[in-house]
BAFI-3210 file (N, C-alpha, C; in Angstrom, 3 decimals, decimal comma, padded with zeros to 6 digits):
// residues 263
n [1|2|3|4|5|6|7|8|9|10|11|12|13|14|15|16|17|18|19|20|21|22|23|24|25|26|27|28|29|30|31|32|33|34|35|36|37|38|39|40|41|42|43|44|45|46|47|48|49|50|51|52|53|54|55|56|57|58|59|60|61|62|63|64|65|66|67|68|69|70|71|72|73|74|75|76|77|78|79|80|81|82|83|84|85|86|87|88|89|90|91|92|93|94|95|96|97|98|99|100|101|102|103|104|105|106|107|108|109|110|111|112|113|114|115|116|117|118|119|120|121|122|123|124|125|126|127|128|129|130|131|132|133|134|135|136|137|138|139|140|141|142|143|144|145|146|147|148|149|150|151|152|153|154|155|156|157|158|159|160|161|162|163|164|165|166|167|168|169|170|171|172|173|174|175|176|177|178|179|180|181|182|183|184|185|186|187|188|189|190|191|192|193|194|195|196|197|198|199|200|201|202|203|204|205|206|207|208|209|210|211|212|213|214|215|216|217|218|219|220|221|222|223|224|225|226|227|228|229|230|231|232|233|234|235|236|237|238|239|240|241|242|243|244|245|246|247|248|249|250|251|252|253|254|255|256|257|258|259|260|261|262|263]
n.u [029,414|027,298|026,832|025,929|026,686|029,437|029,944|029,099|030,955|033,236|032,603|033,658|032,977|030,244|030,283|032,016|030,778|029,668|032,036|033,024|030,998|031,421|033,792|036,143|037,332|038,254|037,727|040,226|041,495|042,820|041,442|042,061|041,352|041,609|042,871|041,810|044,300|044,662|045,581|044,027|042,397|041,130|041,977|042,202|044,667|048,207|050,889|053,855|055,646|055,035|053,841|055,460|054,699|051,979|048,548|046,305|043,795|042,728|042,562|040,593|038,437|038,205|037,487|035,004|033,455|033,899|034,175|036,404|039,380|042,308|045,355|047,695|046,786|046,380|048,903|049,634|050,640|049,851|051,091|049,419|048,715|047,205|046,769|045,687|045,155|045,426|047,965|049,462|049,145|050,588|053,152|053,457|053,553|056,056|057,669|057,183|058,390|061,051|061,554|061,032|059,529|057,189|054,236|051,442|049,466|046,690|043,368|040,550|037,849|036,197|033,332|033,741|035,903|037,130|037,914|039,582|041,899|044,587|047,403|049,477|051,690|053,197|053,762|055,283|055,068|054,262|056,394|058,004|056,153|055,934|058,491|058,463|056,447|057,649|059,642|058,166|056,565|058,487|059,168|056,962|054,952|054,085|051,429|049,877|047,946|049,208|049,198|049,253|047,987|046,244|045,880|043,191|040,818|038,176|037,937|038,002|035,852|033,763|033,662|035,131|037,130|040,514|042,379|041,317|041,409|041,900|043,240|041,578|041,419|039,741|039,888|042,586|042,548|040,801|042,203|044,423|043,120|042,112|044,540|045,371|043,703|043,197|044,780|047,335|049,609|050,158|051,837|053,865|053,968|055,224|053,213|052,660|054,124|052,330|049,864|050,069|050,118|047,514|046,093|046,994|045,963|043,251|043,205|043,470|041,036|039,380|040,131|039,294|036,530|035,893|036,391|039,017|041,363|044,047|044,429|044,914|047,608|048,535|047,594|048,591|047,310|044,879|041,361|039,729|037,440|035,303|034,167|031,081|029,082|027,892|024,867|023,711|022,766|024,226|024,770|023,498|022,491|024,311|026,041|027,726|031,226|032,312|033,725|033,131|032,683|035,735|037,207|040,180|040,818|042,208|042,983|045,236|044,146|041,914|038,520|035,836|032,456|030,010|026,924|023,801|021,760|019,286|018,181]
n.v [016,571|017,604|020,231|019,121|016,429|016,752|017,746|015,550|013,641|014,661|014,598|013,492|013,284|012,500|009,920|008,634|008,848|006,799|005,809|008,055|008,363|006,100|006,731|005,969|007,540|011,027|014,561|016,825|020,045|021,221|020,355|017,887|014,380|012,182|009,191|006,986|006,064|004,319|001,290|-001,871|-003,466|-005,906|-007,662|-010,597|-011,375|-011,971|-010,057|-010,548|-009,013|-005,777|-004,800|-002,214|-000,598|-000,538|000,240|-001,345|-001,269|001,202|000,783|-001,142|000,367|002,078|000,171|-000,722|001,610|003,064|001,233|000,130|-001,825|-001,239|-000,077|-000,887|-003,141|-004,812|-005,463|-007,152|-010,235|-013,121|-015,634|-018,257|-020,057|-022,867|-023,790|-026,572|-026,913|-025,404|-025,885|-026,276|-023,743|-022,204|-023,225|-022,313|-019,572|-019,396|-020,078|-017,903|-015,909|-016,725|-016,579|-013,903|-012,317|-009,958|-010,643|-012,435|-014,237|-016,166|-016,581|-017,501|-015,633|-014,853|-015,169|-015,874|-017,505|-020,767|-022,638|-022,770|-021,486|-019,353|-018,260|-015,720|-014,547|-011,726|-010,336|-008,365|-008,822|-011,135|-012,820|-012,628|-013,653|-016,319|-017,228|-016,957|-018,742|-021,220|-021,253|-021,228|-023,489|-025,474|-025,371|-025,820|-028,420|-031,156|-032,028|-029,856|-027,310|-025,099|-022,211|-019,928|-016,751|-013,911|-010,658|-009,645|-011,888|-010,944|-009,197|-010,805|-012,527|-010,731|-009,665|-009,579|-012,349|-012,707|-012,805|-011,227|-008,645|-005,144|-001,835|000,991|004,095|005,888|004,942|005,443|008,227|008,722|007,577|009,292|011,665|010,950|010,518|013,120|014,145|012,364|011,344|009,098|008,267|006,415|005,550|002,738|000,690|-001,965|-004,589|-004,356|-006,422|-007,127|-006,948|-008,950|-011,127|-010,985|-011,546|-014,173|-015,524|-015,327|-017,021|-019,521|-019,754|-019,775|-022,200|-024,021|-023,501|-024,516|-027,191|-028,039|-029,897|-029,482|-027,231|-027,882|-028,217|-025,819|-025,302|-026,897|-029,316|-028,926|-028,325|-025,400|-024,524|-025,520|-028,875|-030,354|-032,766|-035,878|-037,862|-039,874|-043,255|-046,411|-049,692|-052,326|-050,647|-049,016|-046,043|-044,227|-043,818|-040,823|-038,046|-034,742|-032,349|-030,750|-031,690|-032,963|-035,509|-037,078|-038,182|-039,328|-040,404|-040,117|-040,003|-041,246|-040,880|-043,461|-043,778|-045,212|-046,083|-047,209|-046,406]
n.w [040,679|043,249|045,747|048,178|047,902|047,785|050,359|051,861|051,153|052,339|054,986|057,837|060,516|060,843|059,724|061,460|063,874|065,642|066,800|068,068|069,966|071,528|072,685|071,569|069,696|069,543|069,126|068,617|069,781|067,665|065,512|064,560|064,374|066,962|068,557|071,204|073,212|075,263|076,944|076,341|078,840|079,043|077,076|074,989|074,187|074,279|073,447|071,738|070,197|068,992|065,830|064,298|062,166|061,760|062,376|063,532|064,860|064,037|061,285|061,190|062,038|059,829|057,908|058,903|058,884|056,580|054,597|053,219|052,637|054,174|052,648|053,937|055,261|053,130|052,528|054,485|055,730|057,335|059,444|060,740|063,671|065,184|068,170|070,179|072,820|076,117|077,118|074,756|073,686|075,521|075,034|072,419|072,931|074,182|072,037|070,348|071,862|071,631|068,833|068,349|066,540|065,168|066,754|068,234|070,665|071,904|073,331|071,359|070,826|068,855|066,776|064,192|063,957|063,950|066,556|069,765|070,484|069,333|067,353|065,977|063,484|062,091|058,874|056,233|053,515|050,857|050,215|052,553|054,300|053,442|054,002|056,773|057,375|056,728|058,684|061,101|060,749|060,814|063,425|065,014|066,414|064,270|064,398|064,854|063,379|060,946|059,001|056,173|055,622|054,186|055,398|057,703|059,185|059,352|057,191|054,907|055,282|055,306|052,749|049,520|048,323|049,434|047,383|045,507|046,297|045,869|045,303|044,791|042,869|044,159|046,769|047,356|047,322|049,463|051,615|051,713|052,423|054,954|056,245|056,520|058,489|060,564|063,441|063,598|064,799|066,967|069,901|070,063|072,527|074,609|076,095|079,584|082,165|084,219|082,994|081,071|082,801|083,778|081,445|080,887|083,090|082,506|080,327|081,571|082,911|080,677|079,450|081,434|081,349|078,854|078,970|078,696|079,937|080,372|081,778|084,374|084,578|085,394|087,870|089,814|089,638|090,882|090,959|089,640|090,945|093,706|093,510|092,615|094,393|093,225|092,802|091,369|090,459|089,564|088,263|090,384|092,249|093,488|094,338|091,873|091,623|090,958|089,151|089,005|086,283|085,449|087,520|089,223|088,337|085,647|082,327|079,798|077,603|074,841|075,126|073,422|073,295|073,112|071,743|072,517|070,109|070,267|072,557]
ca.u [029,083|026,699|027,375|025,618|027,534|030,797|029,987|028,956|032,219|034,228|032,060|034,218|032,359|029,028|030,630|032,729|030,043|029,604|033,306|033,073|030,061|032,033|035,002|037,323|037,917|037,822|038,119|041,158|041,306|043,354|040,600|042,458|040,643|042,623|042,433|042,019|045,511|044,781|045,667|042,824|042,693|040,499|042,363|042,477|045,952|049,512|051,691|055,293|056,211|054,051|054,286|055,561|054,208|050,553|047,588|045,229|042,514|042,243|042,210|039,292|037,445|038,020|036,747|033,628|032,692|034,098|033,995|037,562|040,478|043,439|046,481|048,621|046,194|046,557|050,319|049,856|050,575|049,902|051,242|048,440|048,919|045,997|046,954|044,460|044,993|046,132|049,373|050,067|049,171|051,714|054,372|053,540|054,012|057,498|058,280|057,120|059,447|062,351|061,698|061,005|058,891|055,908|053,330|050,589|048,732|045,676|042,123|039,742|036,472|035,440|032,409|034,166|037,103|036,860|039,011|039,605|043,156|045,230|048,650|049,659|052,971|052,877|054,797|054,958|054,988|054,005|057,675|058,365|055,181|056,294|059,701|058,044|055,689|058,607|060,309|057,224|056,155|059,588|059,313|055,734|054,621|053,371|050,006|049,204|047,724|049,906|048,832|049,592|046,829|046,408|045,000|042,369|039,709|036,946|037,898|037,717|034,495|032,788|033,684|035,739|038,267|041,720|043,115|040,614|041,515|042,627|043,173|041,057|041,830|038,912|040,435|043,833|042,186|040,217|043,280|045,193|042,289|042,107|045,886|045,474|042,858|043,155|046,097|047,546|050,956|050,032|053,107|053,790|054,652|054,937|052,320|053,364|054,087|051,145|048,745|050,260|049,691|046,051|045,621|047,250|044,987|041,977|043,342|043,226|039,584|038,811|040,371|038,374|035,167|035,694|036,720|040,420|041,900|045,446|044,500|045,409|049,065|048,843|046,962|049,108|046,337|043,699|040,297|039,578|036,300|034,869|033,413|029,834|028,909|026,827|024,064|023,043|023,112|024,523|024,376|023,401|021,997|025,412|026,402|028,924|032,345|032,460|034,408|032,356|033,501|036,766|037,895|041,572|041,049|042,346|043,643|045,816|043,390|040,750|037,349|034,774|031,243|029,229|025,525|022,922|020,723|018,002|017,681]
ca.v [016,371|018,816|020,682|018,159|015,256|017,137|017,807|014,196|012,948|015,211|014,557|012,400|013,217|011,696|008,522|008,080|009,201|005,708|005,687|009,197|008,074|005,076|007,254|005,433|008,680|012,329|015,691|017,703|021,482|021,620|019,802|016,521|013,274|011,425|007,907|006,639|005,247|003,518|-000,152|-002,648|-004,277|-007,223|-008,283|-012,034|-011,618|-011,541|-009,640|-010,698|-007,784|-004,996|-004,371|-000,760|000,161|-000,767|000,688|-002,270|-000,804|002,280|000,220|-001,802|001,452|002,481|-000,883|-000,777|002,846|003,586|000,115|-000,254|-002,534|-000,317|-000,550|-001,606|-004,458|-005,622|-005,862|-007,940|-011,681|-013,698|-017,061|-018,576|-021,334|-023,240|-024,706|-027,292|-026,891|-024,329|-026,272|-025,982|-022,282|-021,741|-023,573|-021,374|-018,290|-019,498|-020,044|-016,515|-015,198|-017,126|-016,093|-012,437|-011,757|-009,365|-011,779|-012,481|-015,488|-016,049|-017,326|-017,022|-015,352|-014,409|-016,144|-016,209|-018,346|-022,117|-023,049|-022,085|-020,767|-018,926|-017,511|-015,002|-013,916|-010,697|-010,118|-007,236|-009,210|-012,552|-013,512|-012,731|-014,542|-017,699|-017,552|-017,103|-019,991|-022,330|-021,214|-021,614|-024,869|-026,342|-025,243|-026,265|-029,843|-031,410|-032,270|-028,570|-026,608|-023,837|-021,776|-018,560|-016,063|-012,483|-009,737|-010,098|-012,778|-010,175|-008,589|-011,812|-013,025|-009,683|-009,159|-010,388|-013,203|-011,882|-012,754|-010,268|-007,301|-004,152|-000,478|001,865|005,504|006,524|004,561|006,195|009,606|008,736|007,318|010,537|012,605|010,500|010,760|014,544|014,558|011,397|011,134|007,649|007,999|005,842|005,014|001,288|000,258|-003,361|-004,844|-004,540|-007,800|-007,390|-007,160|-010,291|-012,069|-010,946|-012,258|-015,611|-016,039|-015,487|-018,227|-020,689|-019,822|-020,148|-023,636|-024,692|-023,318|-025,292|-028,588|-028,321|-030,297|-029,090|-026,115|-028,414|-028,059|-024,491|-025,183|-028,015|-030,402|-028,611|-027,676|-023,969|-024,297|-026,742|-029,753|-030,792|-034,198|-036,445|-038,827|-040,842|-044,639|-047,268|-051,081|-052,842|-049,602|-048,338|-044,740|-044,270|-042,962|-039,915|-036,758|-033,789|-031,651|-029,860|-032,294|-033,248|-036,829|-036,884|-039,257|-038,898|-041,024|-039,401|-040,855|-040,920|-041,517|-044,300|-043,579|-046,342|-045,532|-047,805|-045,855]
ca.w [042,089|043,792|047,024|049,231|047,691|048,167|051,822|052,377|050,934|053,263|056,347|058,619|061,838|060,793|059,465|062,609|065,088|066,619|067,508|068,990|071,054|072,376|073,296|070,901|068,989|070,023|068,287|069,324|069,564|066,372|064,460|064,235|065,033|067,684|069,087|072,598|073,171|076,476|076,756|076,606|080,028|078,944|075,814|075,062|073,532|074,761|072,302|071,902|069,649|068,255|064,511|064,449|061,004|061,575|063,384|063,155|065,376|063,186|059,979|061,345|062,045|058,431|057,206|059,397|058,689|055,226|053,682|052,404|053,298|054,092|051,837|054,821|055,509|051,931|052,525|055,692|055,531|058,677|059,698|061,772|064,372|065,891|069,299|070,536|074,281|076,820|077,198|073,448|073,563|076,330|074,296|071,295|073,469|074,395|070,700|069,881|072,579|071,081|067,461|068,447|065,347|065,554|066,919|069,414|070,801|072,930|073,185|070,240|071,225|067,684|066,196|062,831|064,015|064,431|067,429|071,048|070,680|068,098|067,384|064,714|063,181|061,104|057,863|055,366|052,102|050,636|050,295|053,965|054,914|053,115|054,772|058,165|057,453|056,767|059,981|062,153|060,508|061,245|064,870|065,670|066,289|063,006|064,622|065,020|062,114|060,654|057,651|055,784|055,068|053,912|056,102|058,823|058,877|059,191|055,865|053,890|055,505|055,020|051,373|048,469|048,651|049,550|046,110|044,645|046,852|045,078|045,834|043,737|042,943|045,189|048,067|047,548|047,646|050,797|052,577|051,832|053,171|056,345|056,779|056,853|059,589|061,656|064,036|063,646|065,316|068,305|070,369|070,192|073,741|074,927|077,216|080,861|082,652|085,040|082,086|080,513|083,826|083,788|080,253|081,043|084,067|081,795|079,505|082,419|083,094|079,374|079,285|082,363|080,851|077,631|079,181|078,371|081,226|080,554|082,730|085,634|084,598|085,930|089,189|090,614|089,602|091,673|090,184|089,927|091,832|094,390|092,629|093,236|094,627|092,404|093,536|090,497|090,732|088,422|088,492|091,753|093,131|094,164|093,787|091,034|092,049|089,819|089,295|088,226|085,284|085,960|088,655|088,896|087,769|084,214|081,591|078,528|076,531|074,352|075,276|072,477|073,796|072,208|072,079|072,221|069,238|070,605|073,822]
c.u [028,532|027,266|027,146|026,501|028,979|030,949|029,921|030,262|033,268|033,813|032,575|033,470|031,125|029,346|031,254|032,006|029,930|030,892|033,532|032,186|030,635|033,268|036,277|038,056|037,454|038,394|038,997|040,875|041,835|042,567|040,946|041,588|041,692|042,014|042,608|043,180|045,692|044,837|044,323|043,102|042,129|040,794|042,556|043,884|047,140|050,371|053,170|056,020|055,139|054,633|054,301|054,901|052,726|049,754|046,296|043,863|041,904|041,809|040,886|038,169|037,161|037,191|035,269|032,811|032,881|034,078|035,176|038,610|041,741|044,598|047,509|048,096|046,399|048,014|050,656|049,639|050,834|050,155|050,377|048,739|047,664|046,302|045,619|044,155|045,727|047,614|050,093|050,132|050,348|053,041|054,557|054,025|055,525|058,246|058,274|058,165|060,805|062,568|061,716|060,582|057,622|054,823|052,480|049,974|047,730|044,463|041,267|038,292|035,593|034,562|032,883|035,403|036,742|038,058|039,010|040,814|043,755|046,535|048,909|051,045|052,729|054,063|054,315|054,888|054,717|055,302|058,105|057,411|055,514|057,549|059,343|057,275|056,634|059,288|059,397|056,817|057,225|059,736|058,143|055,519|053,790|051,884|049,195|049,109|048,509|049,547|049,244|048,371|047,130|045,397|044,195|041,196|038,433|036,818|037,476|036,306|033,462|032,743|034,316|036,856|039,540|042,536|042,456|040,704|042,300|042,435|042,770|041,594|041,029|039,441|041,724|043,535|041,634|041,288|044,126|044,429|042,262|043,467|046,071|044,776|042,807|044,574|046,297|048,926|050,892|051,367|052,970|054,620|054,305|053,919|053,129|053,186|052,815|049,917|048,844|049,826|048,166|045,484|045,814|046,259|043,635|042,016|043,018|041,728|038,891|038,958|039,423|036,954|034,867|036,183|038,122|041,154|043,377|045,568|045,079|046,930|049,480|048,201|047,449|048,082|045,061|042,640|040,169|038,492|035,930|033,966|032,171|029,796|027,743|026,138|023,379|023,572|023,401|024,091|024,409|022,991|023,061|025,684|027,707|029,996|032,696|033,292|033,662|033,271|034,494|037,528|039,294|041,833|041,089|043,087|044,195|045,074|042,219|039,557|036,263|033,508|030,557|027,780|024,699|021,748|019,337|017,378|016,568]
c.v [017,672|019,121|019,656|016,916|015,537|017,171|016,405|013,422|013,384|015,078|013,331|012,194|012,313|010,216|007,865|008,315|008,041|005,552|006,865|008,919|007,051|005,582|006,734|006,504|009,963|013,416|016,637|019,163|021,948|021,027|018,387|015,516|012,364|010,153|007,840|005,656|004,403|002,032|-000,807|-003,611|-005,693|-007,900|-009,789|-012,382|-011,191|-011,267|-009,841|-009,459|-007,090|-004,621|-002,843|000,040|-000,039|-000,166|-000,084|-001,803|000,270|001,741|-000,531|-000,775|001,899|001,455|-000,861|000,440|003,484|002,480|-000,234|-000,953|-001,723|-000,936|-001,305|-003,011|-005,382|-006,055|-006,777|-009,424|-012,353|-015,203|-017,370|-019,955|-021,604|-024,253|-025,345|-027,232|-025,685|-024,635|-025,973|-024,475|-021,699|-022,040|-022,646|-020,013|-018,302|-019,459|-018,626|-015,661|-015,472|-016,541|-014,564|-011,781|-011,045|-010,439|-011,600|-013,876|-015,324|-016,907|-016,675|-016,866|-014,953|-015,523|-016,646|-017,100|-019,693|-022,598|-022,214|-021,177|-020,380|-018,199|-016,922|-014,383|-012,974|-010,426|-009,086|-007,571|-010,703|-013,354|-013,704|-013,671|-015,999|-018,137|-017,797|-018,408|-021,187|-022,408|-021,724|-023,072|-025,850|-026,365|-025,855|-027,754|-030,095|-031,670|-030,985|-027,860|-025,306|-023,460|-020,330|-017,924|-014,579|-011,665|-010,379|-010,940|-012,007|-009,592|-009,602|-012,370|-011,997|-009,207|-010,129|-011,262|-012,381|-011,825|-011,806|-008,840|-006,393|-002,781|000,455|003,288|006,235|006,184|005,316|007,623|009,703|008,491|008,573|011,569|012,244|010,723|012,211|014,885|013,600|011,146|009,636|007,282|007,516|005,224|003,526|000,826|-001,204|-003,476|-004,955|-005,972|-008,092|-007,625|-008,533|-011,352|-012,141|-011,741|-013,759|-016,228|-016,248|-016,694|-019,473|-020,859|-020,259|-021,658|-024,438|-024,665|-024,225|-026,736|-028,985|-028,615|-029,969|-027,866|-026,578|-028,335|-026,754|-024,256|-026,267|-029,146|-030,145|-027,958|-026,211|-023,705|-025,605|-027,571|-030,282|-032,312|-034,681|-037,585|-039,860|-042,241|-045,388|-048,695|-051,433|-051,772|-048,856|-046,988|-044,853|-043,350|-042,063|-038,711|-035,778|-033,006|-030,681|-030,444|-032,728|-034,633|-036,714|-038,059|-038,704|-039,485|-040,131|-040,346|-040,383|-041,624|-042,337|-044,214|-044,797|-045,802|-046,082|-047,198|-044,849]
c.w [042,663|045,179|048,128|049,107|048,087|049,683|052,432|052,264|051,961|054,726|057,098|059,937|061,825|060,612|060,695|063,930|066,078|067,421|068,452|070,209|072,023|073,098|072,663|070,105|069,667|069,120|069,093|069,009|068,219|065,206|064,054|065,006|065,649|068,252|070,588|072,632|074,428|076,144|077,055|077,747|079,924|077,609|075,990|074,591|074,397|073,538|072,607|071,389|068,837|066,894|064,472|063,324|060,752|062,723|063,129|063,645|064,504|061,824|060,038|061,418|060,621|057,669|057,610|059,008|057,306|054,174|052,812|053,265|053,090|053,315|052,684|055,113|054,314|051,753|053,703|055,402|056,875|058,621|060,925|062,349|065,192|067,013|069,681|072,021|074,858|076,896|075,884|073,206|074,328|075,630|073,097|071,774|073,685|073,061|070,145|070,597|071,942|069,693|067,400|067,140|065,820|065,596|068,154|069,487|071,924|072,662|072,106|070,666|070,037|067,130|064,840|062,792|064,625|065,246|068,691|071,216|069,329|068,348|066,015|064,645|061,997|060,180|056,847|053,881|052,011|050,757|051,749|054,700|054,661|053,865|056,234|058,343|057,566|058,134|061,086|061,997|060,983|062,758|065,630|065,439|065,038|063,190|064,704|063,677|062,060|059,225|057,430|055,141|054,887|054,706|057,219|058,348|058,581|057,788|054,803|054,042|055,073|053,585|050,410|049,019|048,585|048,255|045,116|045,173|045,913|045,709|044,701|043,902|044,026|046,589|048,354|047,978|049,067|051,864|052,780|052,656|054,658|056,998|057,203|058,174|060,775|062,155|064,219|064,184|066,764|068,703|070,654|071,394|074,019|076,057|078,496|081,358|083,444|084,161|081,411|081,518|083,902|082,621|080,413|082,033|083,399|080,863|080,315|082,661|081,797|079,151|080,179|081,808|079,667|077,755|078,786|079,683|081,406|081,446|084,063|085,738|085,263|087,296|090,140|090,710|090,371|090,788|090,570|090,959|092,533|093,481|093,339|093,373|093,782|093,141|092,639|090,775|089,440|088,784|089,980|092,759|093,885|093,502|093,026|091,597|090,873|090,185|088,416|087,293|085,911|087,127|088,245|088,342|086,261|083,609|080,308|077,331|076,125|074,387|074,326|072,944|072,717|072,641|071,664|071,413|069,581|071,854|073,580]
res [m|n|k|y|e|t|l|s|k|a|d|l|i|t|k|l|k|p|m|f|d|k|g|a|l|h|l|r|n|d|g|k|i|d|q|d|t|r|l|t|y|n|s|p|w|i|h|q|r|i|a|p|n|r|n|c|g|l|y|h|i|y|y|n|h|f|g|f|i|h|s|r|c|q|e|c|w|k|v|v|v|r|p|r|t|l|s|e|l|d|k|l|r|q|i|q|k|k|l|d|i|p|s|k|c|g|i|e|k|r|d|t|v|c|g|l|y|g|g|y|f|y|n|d|s|l|e|k|g|r|d|c|y|k|l|v|r|a|t|i|s|p|e|i|t|v|l|l|k|r|g|c|t|e|f|e|i|g|g|a|s|s|d|e|w|e|i|s|d|d|q|k|e|l|e|e|y|l|n|d|w|v|v|s|n|v|e|k|l|p|q|p|d|h|l|k|d|t|v|f|r|s|w|i|h|w|a|y|q|h|g|d|m|t|y|l|d|y|t|d|g|k|p|l|f|p|q|y|k|t|y|h|e|v|e|n|g|k|e|e|e|t|h|s|p|g|s|p|k|r|t|n|k|t|v|i|p|v|w|d|e|a|a]
***
């Protein structure tokens, strides 16, 4: 390895420059690379308990800028729950409170996830993950999807299948080098109640936006916004008595539209 290659291998600043430019990382006076430890005010998640032995944000930075899946991520086994409505998401939140396992739940804004809502329980081994799966599966309604997966969705979509992950000698060496220079002892504090309230309010808007009428359970049956009047006509030239999208008129029946192929 020549001098330039040696310098390139040790050059953390250039590789992490996008994160420095965003303010997510900064260089301390002692030469250590430190993280911005401020809470995210616009998070889609409510955390029941923070996993104390993980720094997920930092591990995603490593994946995006160094191209490896951190060893801690490869030890992470998630029980995933897919609520179908805001009401089911709220019930899942209550279950997470009761079980008091490191977990979070919220709205799914990622393009790589199929579904509007999600809940996650974090475990440190496959054995613990399977035990957690059995516990959660027994607690959650059988109509709701529950599954066990390894690591973060982004890692598996962006590279090898999770059953093919491994930790090379080069990765071990790089992780040790990063441990020397990147400060990762972020204090794990719970979300304050006012921030959880902000997040829950955003869930209600998300449900409204996506036609999930269970949002009305949290507004005393009132629509979030004034509903527009409609003027289209139906049979006999009479105006149809309609309720515009998001109105409080609701039914427990699922209506499947039938399209006239001849139209």
